[in-house]
N, CA, C, O and the ligand as a Tripos MOL2 file, in Angstrom:
@<TRIPOS>MOLECULE
protein
  261   259    66     0     0
PROTEIN
NO_CHARGES

@<TRIPOS>ATOM
      1 N         -32.8570  -24.8880   14.5990 N.3       1 MET1
      2 CA        -33.8100  -25.9840   14.8260 C.3       1 MET1
      3 C         -34.7910  -26.0710   13.6710 C.2       1 MET1
      4 O         -35.3070  -25.0650   13.1840 O.2       1 MET1
      5 N         -35.0260  -27.2730   13.2590 N.am      2 LYS2
      6 CA        -35.9550  -27.4960   12.1550 C.3       2 LYS2
      7 C         -37.3830  -27.1670   12.5730 C.2       2 LYS2
      8 O         -37.8060  -27.4930   13.6820 O.2       2 LYS2
      9 N         -38.1000  -26.5350   11.6990 N.am      3 ARG3
     10 CA        -39.4850  -26.1990   12.0130 C.3       3 ARG3
     11 C         -40.3680  -27.4150   11.8720 C.2       3 ARG3
     12 O         -40.1920  -28.2590   10.9930 O.2       3 ARG3
     13 N         -41.3070  -27.4670   12.7600 N.am      4 THR4
     14 CA        -42.2580  -28.5710   12.7180 C.3       4 THR4
     15 C         -43.5120  -28.1000   11.9980 C.2       4 THR4
     16 O         -43.9180  -26.9450   12.1200 O.2       4 THR4
     17 N         -44.0960  -28.9800   11.2710 N.am      5 HIS5
     18 CA        -45.3330  -28.6240   10.5650 C.3       5 HIS5
     19 C         -46.1950  -29.8720   10.4210 C.2       5 HIS5
     20 O         -45.7410  -31.0010   10.6070 O.2       5 HIS5
     21 N         -47.4300  -29.6260   10.0890 N.am      6 TRP6
     22 CA        -48.3270  -30.7310    9.7890 C.3       6 TRP6
     23 C         -48.1480  -31.1500    8.3430 C.2       6 TRP6
     24 O         -48.0540  -30.3040    7.4540 O.2       6 TRP6
     25 N         -48.1000  -32.4210    8.1120 N.am      7 ILE7
     26 CA        -48.1230  -32.9450    6.7530 C.3       7 ILE7
     27 C         -49.5560  -33.3920    6.4920 C.2       7 ILE7
     28 O         -50.0480  -34.3430    7.1000 O.2       7 ILE7
     29 N         -50.2050  -32.6980    5.5910 N.am      8 ARG8
     30 CA        -51.6080  -32.9890    5.3520 C.3       8 ARG8
     31 C         -51.7560  -34.1730    4.4070 C.2       8 ARG8
     32 O         -51.1390  -34.2210    3.3420 O.2       8 ARG8
     33 N         -52.5620  -35.0980    4.8060 N.am      9 LYS9
     34 CA        -52.8410  -36.2440    3.9420 C.3       9 LYS9
     35 C         -54.3230  -36.2740    3.6680 C.2       9 LYS9
     36 O         -55.1390  -36.3140    4.5900 O.2       9 LYS9
     37 N         -54.6640  -36.2570    2.4110 N.am     10 THR10
     38 CA        -56.0810  -36.3190    2.0610 C.3      10 THR10
     39 C         -56.3980  -37.7200    1.5680 C.2      10 THR10
     40 O         -55.5550  -38.4050    0.9890 O.2      10 THR10
     41 N         -57.6080  -38.1170    1.8070 N.am     11 HIS11
     42 CA        -58.0480  -39.4450    1.4060 C.3      11 HIS11
     43 C         -59.3760  -39.3310    0.6960 C.2      11 HIS11
     44 O         -60.1840  -38.4560    1.0060 O.2      11 HIS11
     45 N         -59.5960  -40.2080   -0.2470 N.am     12 LEU12
     46 CA        -60.8490  -40.1520   -1.0050 C.3      12 LEU12
     47 C         -62.0270  -40.5440   -0.1300 C.2      12 LEU12
     48 O         -63.0930  -39.9360   -0.2280 O.2      12 LEU12
     49 N         -61.8630  -41.5220    0.6990 N.am     13 PHE13
     50 CA        -63.0110  -42.1140    1.3700 C.3      13 PHE13
     51 C         -63.0250  -41.8850    2.8660 C.2      13 PHE13
     52 O         -63.9000  -42.4010    3.5620 O.2      13 PHE13
     53 N         -62.0560  -41.1080    3.3790 N.am     14 ARG14
     54 CA        -62.1240  -40.7580    4.7920 C.3      14 ARG14
     55 C         -61.5610  -39.3590    5.0050 C.2      14 ARG14
     56 O         -61.0150  -38.7450    4.0890 O.2      14 ARG14
     57 N         -61.7020  -38.8720    6.2270 N.am     15 ALA15
     58 CA        -61.3370  -37.4890    6.5260 C.3      15 ALA15
     59 C         -59.8320  -37.2700    6.3880 C.2      15 ALA15
     60 O         -59.0340  -38.2000    6.5020 O.2      15 ALA15
     61 N         -59.4720  -36.0140    6.1410 N.am     16 ASP16
     62 CA        -58.0620  -35.6670    6.0440 C.3      16 ASP16
     63 C         -57.3510  -35.9500    7.3610 C.2      16 ASP16
     64 O         -57.9510  -35.9360    8.4360 O.2      16 ASP16
     65 N         -56.0630  -36.2060    7.2400 N.am     17 GLU17
     66 CA        -55.2290  -36.4180    8.4180 C.3      17 GLU17
     67 C         -54.1070  -35.4000    8.3940 C.2      17 GLU17
     68 O         -53.6830  -34.9520    7.3290 O.2      17 GLU17
     69 N         -53.6360  -35.0440    9.5590 N.am     18 TYR18
     70 CA        -52.4700  -34.1770    9.6690 C.3      18 TYR18
     71 C         -51.4310  -34.9170   10.4970 C.2      18 TYR18
     72 O         -51.6770  -35.2890   11.6450 O.2      18 TYR18
     73 N         -50.2700  -35.1230    9.8950 N.am     19 ILE19
     74 CA        -49.2070  -35.8810   10.5490 C.3      19 ILE19
     75 C         -48.1410  -34.9030   11.0420 C.2      19 ILE19
     76 O         -47.6560  -34.0710   10.2750 O.2      19 ILE19
     77 N         -47.7850  -35.0020   12.2970 N.am     20 CYS20
     78 CA        -46.7410  -34.1590   12.8590 C.3      20 CYS20
     79 C         -45.3970  -34.5530   12.2560 C.2      20 CYS20
     80 O         -45.0220  -35.7250   12.2750 O.2      20 CYS20
     81 N         -44.6670  -33.5610   11.7150 N.am     21 SER21
     82 CA        -43.3930  -33.8820   11.0620 C.3      21 SER21
     83 C         -42.3240  -34.2250   12.0850 C.2      21 SER21
     84 O         -41.2580  -34.7220   11.7240 O.2      21 SER21
     85 N         -42.5940  -33.9690   13.3430 N.am     22 ARG22
     86 CA        -41.5870  -34.2460   14.3680 C.3      22 ARG22
     87 C         -41.7890  -35.6060   15.0240 C.2      22 ARG22
     88 O         -40.8680  -36.4200   15.0920 O.2      22 ARG22
     89 N         -42.9950  -35.8370   15.5010 N.am     23 CYS23
     90 CA        -43.1990  -37.0790   16.2490 C.3      23 CYS23
     91 C         -44.0660  -38.0770   15.4890 C.2      23 CYS23
     92 O         -44.2110  -39.2220   15.9180 O.2      23 CYS23
     93 N         -44.6420  -37.6580   14.3690 N.am     24 GLY24
     94 CA        -45.4280  -38.5880   13.5690 C.3      24 GLY24
     95 C         -46.8300  -38.7950   14.0810 C.2      24 GLY24
     96 O         -47.5330  -39.6810   13.5980 O.2      24 GLY24
     97 N         -47.2650  -37.9910   15.0610 N.am     25 ALA25
     98 CA        -48.6250  -38.1220   15.5630 C.3      25 ALA25
     99 C         -49.6130  -37.7310   14.4730 C.2      25 ALA25
    100 O         -49.3530  -36.8200   13.6870 O.2      25 ALA25
    101 N         -50.7280  -38.4130   14.4320 N.am     26 SER26
    102 CA        -51.7310  -38.1360   13.4150 C.3      26 SER26
    103 C         -52.9410  -37.4970   14.0760 C.2      26 SER26
    104 O         -53.4780  -38.0320   15.0460 O.2      26 SER26
    105 N         -53.3750  -36.3400   13.5470 N.am     27 CYS27
    106 CA        -54.5080  -35.6250   14.1150 C.3      27 CYS27
    107 C         -55.5190  -35.3270   13.0180 C.2      27 CYS27
    108 O         -55.1760  -35.2590   11.8380 O.2      27 CYS27
    109 N         -56.7410  -35.1560   13.4200 N.am     28 GLY28
    110 CA        -57.7820  -34.8140   12.4620 C.3      28 GLY28
    111 C         -57.8280  -33.3410   12.1400 C.2      28 GLY28
    112 O         -58.5140  -32.9290   11.2040 O.2      28 GLY28
    113 N         -57.0990  -32.5330   12.9110 N.am     29 LYS29
    114 CA        -57.1080  -31.0820   12.7110 C.3      29 LYS29
    115 C         -55.6940  -30.5450   12.8330 C.2      29 LYS29
    116 O         -54.9000  -31.0700   13.6140 O.2      29 LYS29
    117 N         -55.3630  -29.4980   12.0660 N.am     30 PRO30
    118 CA        -54.0250  -28.9040   12.1820 C.3      30 PRO30
    119 C         -53.9450  -27.9370   13.3580 C.2      30 PRO30
    120 O         -54.0740  -26.7250   13.1870 O.2      30 PRO30
    121 N         -53.7330  -28.4790   14.5400 N.am     31 TYR31
    122 CA        -53.6300  -27.6500   15.7400 C.3      31 TYR31
    123 C         -52.4090  -26.7460   15.6710 C.2      31 TYR31
    124 O         -51.4710  -27.0170   14.9220 O.2      31 TYR31
    125 N         -52.4210  -25.6800   16.4450 N.am     32 LYS32
    126 CA        -51.2690  -24.7580   16.4580 C.3      32 LYS32
    127 C         -50.0800  -25.4020   17.1370 C.2      32 LYS32
    128 O         -48.9290  -25.1190   16.8060 O.2      32 LYS32
    129 N         -50.3690  -26.2670   18.0890 N.am     33 VAL33
    130 CA        -49.3020  -26.9660   18.8140 C.3      33 VAL33
    131 C         -49.6420  -28.4520   18.7650 C.2      33 VAL33
    132 O         -50.7920  -28.8400   18.9680 O.2      33 VAL33
    133 N         -48.6460  -29.2710   18.4980 N.am     34 CYS34
    134 CA        -48.8970  -30.7050   18.4570 C.3      34 CYS34
    135 C         -49.3120  -31.1880   19.8390 C.2      34 CYS34
    136 O         -48.5940  -30.9550   20.8110 O.2      34 CYS34
    137 N         -50.4610  -31.8590   19.9470 N.am     35 PRO35
    138 CA        -50.9010  -32.3340   21.2600 C.3      35 PRO35
    139 C         -50.0130  -33.4450   21.8020 C.2      35 PRO35
    140 O         -50.0740  -33.7560   22.9910 O.2      35 PRO35
    141 N         -49.1990  -34.0400   20.9600 N.am     36 ASN36
    142 CA        -48.3480  -35.1390   21.4060 C.3      36 ASN36
    143 C         -46.9730  -34.6670   21.8650 C.2      36 ASN36
    144 O         -46.5350  -35.0090   22.9630 O.2      36 ASN36
    145 N         -46.2780  -33.8720   21.0180 N.am     37 CYS37
    146 CA        -44.9080  -33.4720   21.3760 C.3      37 CYS37
    147 C         -44.8080  -31.9920   21.7190 C.2      37 CYS37
    148 O         -43.7190  -31.5020   22.0190 O.2      37 CYS37
    149 N         -45.9260  -31.2720   21.6800 N.am     38 GLN38
    150 CA        -45.9870  -29.8550   22.0950 C.3      38 GLN38
    151 C         -45.1560  -28.9360   21.2130 C.2      38 GLN38
    152 O         -44.8470  -27.8210   21.6330 O.2      38 GLN38
    153 N         -44.7790  -29.3560   20.0040 N.am     39 SER39
    154 CA        -44.0470  -28.4360   19.1300 C.3      39 SER39
    155 C         -45.0040  -27.4330   18.5240 C.2      39 SER39
    156 O         -46.1630  -27.7380   18.2440 O.2      39 SER39
    157 N         -44.4960  -26.2340   18.3300 N.am     40 GLU40
    158 CA        -45.2740  -25.2410   17.6170 C.3      40 GLU40
    159 C         -45.2150  -25.5550   16.1390 C.2      40 GLU40
    160 O         -44.1690  -25.9210   15.6050 O.2      40 GLU40
    161 N         -46.3530  -25.4050   15.4890 N.am     41 MET41
    162 CA        -46.4600  -25.8230   14.1060 C.3      41 MET41
    163 C         -46.3700  -24.6550   13.1500 C.2      41 MET41
    164 O         -46.9420  -23.5920   13.3880 O.2      41 MET41
    165 N         -45.6370  -24.8670   12.0570 N.am     42 GLY42
    166 CA        -45.6230  -23.9010   10.9680 C.3      42 GLY42
    167 C         -46.7650  -24.1780   10.0150 C.2      42 GLY42
    168 O         -47.7750  -24.7730   10.3900 O.2      42 GLY42
    169 N         -46.5980  -23.7510    8.8110 N.am     43 LYS43
    170 CA        -47.6280  -23.9740    7.7880 C.3      43 LYS43
    171 C         -47.7450  -25.4600    7.4870 C.2      43 LYS43
    172 O         -46.7320  -26.1550    7.4070 O.2      43 LYS43
    173 N         -48.9510  -25.9500    7.3210 N.am     44 PRO44
    174 CA        -49.0780  -27.3630    6.9480 C.3      44 PRO44
    175 C         -48.5590  -27.6150    5.5420 C.2      44 PRO44
    176 O         -48.7020  -26.7770    4.6520 O.2      44 PRO44
    177 N         -47.9670  -28.7600    5.3620 N.am     45 LYS45
    178 CA        -47.5030  -29.1480    4.0310 C.3      45 LYS45
    179 C         -48.5200  -30.0960    3.4280 C.2      45 LYS45
    180 O         -49.0800  -30.9660    4.0950 O.2      45 LYS45
    181 N         -48.7290  -29.8940    2.1680 N.am     46 TYR46
    182 CA        -49.7300  -30.7020    1.4830 C.3      46 TYR46
    183 C         -49.0700  -31.9290    0.8810 C.2      46 TYR46
    184 O         -48.1040  -31.8220    0.1260 O.2      46 TYR46
    185 N         -49.5910  -33.0710    1.2170 N.am     47 SER47
    186 CA        -49.0650  -34.3080    0.6620 C.3      47 SER47
    187 C         -50.1770  -35.0010   -0.1110 C.2      47 SER47
    188 O         -51.0760  -35.5850    0.4940 O.2      47 SER47
    189 N         -50.1310  -34.9460   -1.4200 N.am     48 PRO48
    190 CA        -51.2790  -35.4230   -2.2130 C.3      48 PRO48
    191 C         -51.3380  -36.9370   -2.3150 C.2      48 PRO48
    192 O         -51.1560  -37.5100   -3.3890 O.2      48 PRO48
    193 N         -51.5960  -37.5770   -1.1750 N.am     49 SER49
    194 CA        -51.6440  -39.0350   -1.1890 C.3      49 SER49
    195 C         -52.8730  -39.5300   -1.9350 C.2      49 SER49
    196 O         -52.9200  -40.6840   -2.3630 O.2      49 SER49
    197 N         -53.8750  -38.6580   -2.0920 N.am     50 TRP50
    198 CA        -55.0910  -39.0970   -2.7700 C.3      50 TRP50
    199 C         -54.8350  -39.4010   -4.2370 C.2      50 TRP50
    200 O         -55.6120  -40.1210   -4.8650 O.2      50 TRP50
    201 N         -53.7570  -38.8630   -4.7890 N.am     51 VAL51
    202 CA        -53.4620  -39.1230   -6.2020 C.3      51 VAL51
    203 C         -53.2770  -40.6200   -6.4210 C.2      51 VAL51
    204 O         -53.8220  -41.1960   -7.3620 O.2      51 VAL51
    205 N         -52.4930  -41.2440   -5.5280 N.am     52 ASP52
    206 CA        -52.2780  -42.6850   -5.6380 C.3      52 ASP52
    207 C         -53.5880  -43.4330   -5.5100 C.2      52 ASP52
    208 O         -53.8550  -44.3760   -6.2550 O.2      52 ASP52
    209 N         -54.4110  -43.0040   -4.5490 N.am     53 GLU53
    210 CA        -55.6770  -43.6850   -4.3450 C.3      53 GLU53
    211 C         -56.5810  -43.5150   -5.5610 C.2      53 GLU53
    212 O         -57.2830  -44.4470   -5.9510 O.2      53 GLU53
    213 N         -56.5640  -42.3060   -6.1700 N.am     54 ALA54
    214 CA        -57.3860  -42.0630   -7.3400 C.3      54 ALA54
    215 C         -56.9060  -42.9060   -8.5110 C.2      54 ALA54
    216 O         -57.7150  -43.4020   -9.2960 O.2      54 ALA54
    217 N         -55.5940  -43.0700   -8.6320 N.am     55 GLU55
    218 CA        -55.0690  -43.8980   -9.7060 C.3      55 GLU55
    219 C         -55.4890  -45.3460   -9.5150 C.2      55 GLU55
    220 O         -55.8470  -46.0260  -10.4760 O.2      55 GLU55
    221 N         -55.4450  -45.8140   -8.2800 N.am     56 GLY56
    222 CA        -55.9030  -47.1710   -8.0040 C.3      56 GLY56
    223 C         -57.3660  -47.3320   -8.3460 C.2      56 GLY56
    224 O         -57.7880  -48.3630   -8.8690 O.2      56 GLY56
    225 N         -58.1460  -46.2890   -8.0430 N.am     57 LEU57
    226 CA        -59.5760  -46.3470   -8.3210 C.3      57 LEU57
    227 C         -59.8330  -46.3810   -9.8160 C.2      57 LEU57
    228 O         -60.6560  -47.1690  -10.2810 O.2      57 LEU57
    229 N         -59.1340  -45.5280  -10.5870 N.am     58 SER58
    230 CA        -59.3980  -45.4900  -12.0150 C.3      58 SER58
    231 C         -58.9560  -46.7970  -12.6690 C.2      58 SER58
    232 O         -59.5120  -47.2010  -13.6900 O.2      58 SER58
    233 N         -57.9520  -47.4580  -12.0810 N.am     59 ALA59
    234 CA        -57.5480  -48.7580  -12.5990 C.3      59 ALA59
    235 C         -58.6650  -49.7780  -12.3640 C.2      59 ALA59
    236 O         -58.9360  -50.6310  -13.2100 O.2      59 ALA59
    237 N         -59.3000  -49.6720  -11.2050 N.am     60 LEU60
    238 CA        -60.4020  -50.5750  -10.8830 C.3      60 LEU60
    239 C         -61.5870  -50.3630  -11.8230 C.2      60 LEU60
    240 O         -62.2590  -51.3090  -12.2350 O.2      60 LEU60
    241 N         -61.8200  -49.0780  -12.1520 N.am     61 LEU61
    242 CA        -62.9940  -48.7560  -12.9560 C.3      61 LEU61
    243 C         -62.7000  -48.7630  -14.4540 C.2      61 LEU61
    244 O         -63.5610  -48.4220  -15.2660 O.2      61 LEU61
    245 N         -61.4930  -49.1480  -14.8080 N.am     62 ASP62
    246 CA        -61.0890  -49.1240  -16.2180 C.3      62 ASP62
    247 C         -61.8930  -50.1650  -16.9990 C.2      62 ASP62
    248 O         -61.7190  -51.3720  -16.8290 O.2      62 ASP62
    249 N         -62.7690  -49.6620  -17.8510 N.am     63 ASP63
    250 CA        -63.5870  -50.5970  -18.6470 C.3      63 ASP63
    251 C         -63.2560  -50.4680  -20.1270 C.2      63 ASP63
    252 O         -64.1100  -50.6840  -20.9870 O.2      63 ASP63
    253 N         -62.0150  -50.1140  -20.4130 N.am     64 ASP64
    254 CA        -61.5970  -49.9130  -21.7990 C.3      64 ASP64
    255 C         -61.2000  -51.2620  -22.3910 C.2      64 ASP64
    256 O         -60.0130  -51.5510  -22.5400 O.2      64 ASP64
    257 N         -62.2180  -52.1110  -22.7380 N.am     65 TRP65
    258 CA        -61.9040  -53.4380  -23.2710 C.3      65 TRP65
    259 C         -62.8300  -53.8450  -24.4140 C.2      65 TRP65
    260 O         -62.6880  -54.9370  -24.9640 O.2      65 TRP65
    261 ZN        -45.7090  -33.9250   17.3960 Zn       66 ZN66
@<TRIPOS>BOND
     1     1     2 1
     2     2     3 1
     3     3     4 2
     4     3     5 am
     5     5     6 1
     6     6     7 1
     7     7     8 2
     8     7     9 am
     9     9    10 1
    10    10    11 1
    11    11    12 2
    12    11    13 am
    13    13    14 1
    14    14    15 1
    15    15    16 2
    16    15    17 am
    17    17    18 1
    18    18    19 1
    19    19    20 2
    20    19    21 am
    21    21    22 1
    22    22    23 1
    23    23    24 2
    24    23    25 am
    25    25    26 1
    26    26    27 1
    27    27    28 2
    28    27    29 am
    29    29    30 1
    30    30    31 1
    31    31    32 2
    32    31    33 am
    33    33    34 1
    34    34    35 1
    35    35    36 2
    36    35    37 am
    37    37    38 1
    38    38    39 1
    39    39    40 2
    40    39    41 am
    41    41    42 1
    42    42    43 1
    43    43    44 2
    44    43    45 am
    45    45    46 1
    46    46    47 1
    47    47    48 2
    48    47    49 am
    49    49    50 1
    50    50    51 1
    51    51    52 2
    52    51    53 am
    53    53    54 1
    54    54    55 1
    55    55    56 2
    56    55    57 am
    57    57    58 1
    58    58    59 1
    59    59    60 2
    60    59    61 am
    61    61    62 1
    62    62    63 1
    63    63    64 2
    64    63    65 am
    65    65    66 1
    66    66    67 1
    67    67    68 2
    68    67    69 am
    69    69    70 1
    70    70    71 1
    71    71    72 2
    72    71    73 am
    73    73    74 1
    74    74    75 1
    75    75    76 2
    76    75    77 am
    77    77    78 1
    78    78    79 1
    79    79    80 2
    80    79    81 am
    81    81    82 1
    82    82    83 1
    83    83    84 2
    84    83    85 am
    85    85    86 1
    86    86    87 1
    87    87    88 2
    88    87    89 am
    89    89    90 1
    90    90    91 1
    91    91    92 2
    92    91    93 am
    93    93    94 1
    94    94    95 1
    95    95    96 2
    96    95    97 am
    97    97    98 1
    98    98    99 1
    99    99   100 2
   100    99   101 am
   101   101   102 1
   102   102   103 1
   103   103   104 2
   104   103   105 am
   105   105   106 1
   106   106   107 1
   107   107   108 2
   108   107   109 am
   109   109   110 1
   110   110   111 1
   111   111   112 2
   112   111   113 am
   113   113   114 1
   114   114   115 1
   115   115   116 2
   116   115   117 am
   117   117   118 1
   118   118   119 1
   119   119   120 2
   120   119   121 am
   121   121   122 1
   122   122   123 1
   123   123   124 2
   124   123   125 am
   125   125   126 1
   126   126   127 1
   127   127   128 2
   128   127   129 am
   129   129   130 1
   130   130   131 1
   131   131   132 2
   132   131   133 am
   133   133   134 1
   134   134   135 1
   135   135   136 2
   136   135   137 am
   137   137   138 1
   138   138   139 1
   139   139   140 2
   140   139   141 am
   141   141   142 1
   142   142   143 1
   143   143   144 2
   144   143   145 am
   145   145   146 1
   146   146   147 1
   147   147   148 2
   148   147   149 am
   149   149   150 1
   150   150   151 1
   151   151   152 2
   152   151   153 am
   153   153   154 1
   154   154   155 1
   155   155   156 2
   156   155   157 am
   157   157   158 1
   158   158   159 1
   159   159   160 2
   160   159   161 am
   161   161   162 1
   162   162   163 1
   163   163   164 2
   164   163   165 am
   165   165   166 1
   166   166   167 1
   167   167   168 2
   168   167   169 am
   169   169   170 1
   170   170   171 1
   171   171   172 2
   172   171   173 am
   173   173   174 1
   174   174   175 1
   175   175   176 2
   176   175   177 am
   177   177   178 1
   178   178   179 1
   179   179   180 2
   180   179   181 am
   181   181   182 1
   182   182   183 1
   183   183   184 2
   184   183   185 am
   185   185   186 1
   186   186   187 1
   187   187   188 2
   188   187   189 am
   189   189   190 1
   190   190   191 1
   191   191   192 2
   192   191   193 am
   193   193   194 1
   194   194   195 1
   195   195   196 2
   196   195   197 am
   197   197   198 1
   198   198   199 1
   199   199   200 2
   200   199   201 am
   201   201   202 1
   202   202   203 1
   203   203   204 2
   204   203   205 am
   205   205   206 1
   206   206   207 1
   207   207   208 2
   208   207   209 am
   209   209   210 1
   210   210   211 1
   211   211   212 2
   212   211   213 am
   213   213   214 1
   214   214   215 1
   215   215   216 2
   216   215   217 am
   217   217   218 1
   218   218   219 1
   219   219   220 2
   220   219   221 am
   221   221   222 1
   222   222   223 1
   223   223   224 2
   224   223   225 am
   225   225   226 1
   226   226   227 1
   227   227   228 2
   228   227   229 am
   229   229   230 1
   230   230   231 1
   231   231   232 2
   232   231   233 am
   233   233   234 1
   234   234   235 1
   235   235   236 2
   236   235   237 am
   237   237   238 1
   238   238   239 1
   239   239   240 2
   240   239   241 am
   241   241   242 1
   242   242   243 1
   243   243   244 2
   244   243   245 am
   245   245   246 1
   246   246   247 1
   247   247   248 2
   248   247   249 am
   249   249   250 1
   250   250   251 1
   251   251   252 2
   252   251   253 am
   253   253   254 1
   254   254   255 1
   255   255   256 2
   256   255   257 am
   257   257   258 1
   258   258   259 1
   259   259   260 2
@<TRIPOS>SUBSTRUCTURE
     1 MET1         2 RESIDUE 1 A MET
     2 LYS2         6 RESIDUE 1 A LYS
     3 ARG3        10 RESIDUE 1 A ARG
     4 THR4        14 RESIDUE 1 A THR
     5 HIS5        18 RESIDUE 1 A HIS
     6 TRP6        22 RESIDUE 1 A TRP
     7 ILE7        26 RESIDUE 1 A ILE
     8 ARG8        30 RESIDUE 1 A ARG
     9 LYS9        34 RESIDUE 1 A LYS
    10 THR10       38 RESIDUE 1 A THR
    11 HIS11       42 RESIDUE 1 A HIS
    12 LEU12       46 RESIDUE 1 A LEU
    13 PHE13       50 RESIDUE 1 A PHE
    14 ARG14       54 RESIDUE 1 A ARG
    15 ALA15       58 RESIDUE 1 A ALA
    16 ASP16       62 RESIDUE 1 A ASP
    17 GLU17       66 RESIDUE 1 A GLU
    18 TYR18       70 RESIDUE 1 A TYR
    19 ILE19       74 RESIDUE 1 A ILE
    20 CYS20       78 RESIDUE 1 A CYS
    21 SER21       82 RESIDUE 1 A SER
    22 ARG22       86 RESIDUE 1 A ARG
    23 CYS23       90 RESIDUE 1 A CYS
    24 GLY24       94 RESIDUE 1 A GLY
    25 ALA25       98 RESIDUE 1 A ALA
    26 SER26      102 RESIDUE 1 A SER
    27 CYS27      106 RESIDUE 1 A CYS
    28 GLY28      110 RESIDUE 1 A GLY
    29 LYS29      114 RESIDUE 1 A LYS
    30 PRO30      118 RESIDUE 1 A PRO
    31 TYR31      122 RESIDUE 1 A TYR
    32 LYS32      126 RESIDUE 1 A LYS
    33 VAL33      130 RESIDUE 1 A VAL
    34 CYS34      134 RESIDUE 1 A CYS
    35 PRO35      138 RESIDUE 1 A PRO
    36 ASN36      142 RESIDUE 1 A ASN
    37 CYS37      146 RESIDUE 1 A CYS
    38 GLN38      150 RESIDUE 1 A GLN
    39 SER39      154 RESIDUE 1 A SER
    40 GLU40      158 RESIDUE 1 A GLU
    41 MET41      162 RESIDUE 1 A MET
    42 GLY42      166 RESIDUE 1 A GLY
    43 LYS43      170 RESIDUE 1 A LYS
    44 PRO44      174 RESIDUE 1 A PRO
    45 LYS45      178 RESIDUE 1 A LYS
    46 TYR46      182 RESIDUE 1 A TYR
    47 SER47      186 RESIDUE 1 A SER
    48 PRO48      190 RESIDUE 1 A PRO
    49 SER49      194 RESIDUE 1 A SER
    50 TRP50      198 RESIDUE 1 A TRP
    51 VAL51      202 RESIDUE 1 A VAL
    52 ASP52      206 RESIDUE 1 A ASP
    53 GLU53      210 RESIDUE 1 A GLU
    54 ALA54      214 RESIDUE 1 A ALA
    55 GLU55      218 RESIDUE 1 A GLU
    56 GLY56      222 RESIDUE 1 A GLY
    57 LEU57      226 RESIDUE 1 A LEU
    58 SER58      230 RESIDUE 1 A SER
    59 ALA59      234 RESIDUE 1 A ALA
    60 LEU60      238 RESIDUE 1 A LEU
    61 LEU61      242 RESIDUE 1 A LEU
    62 ASP62      246 RESIDUE 1 A ASP
    63 ASP63      250 RESIDUE 1 A ASP
    64 ASP64      254 RESIDUE 1 A ASP
    65 TRP65      258 RESIDUE 1 A TRP
    66 ZN66       261 GROUP 0 **** ****
């Protein structure tokens, strides 16, 4: 059986999210057991979604003209 884990998503302007790899539930904290599907969680995986957001931000702030 595949292990379930939290996929951590960080955001520049709001709190981190943890997405259940099994049911896709989103939580504000990496609980030991998913409150939605009751799977036991392994180590959270880091998903650097903030990189995309930071790139979008630097494009907005690009004043190299
Ligand atoms: Zn779940």
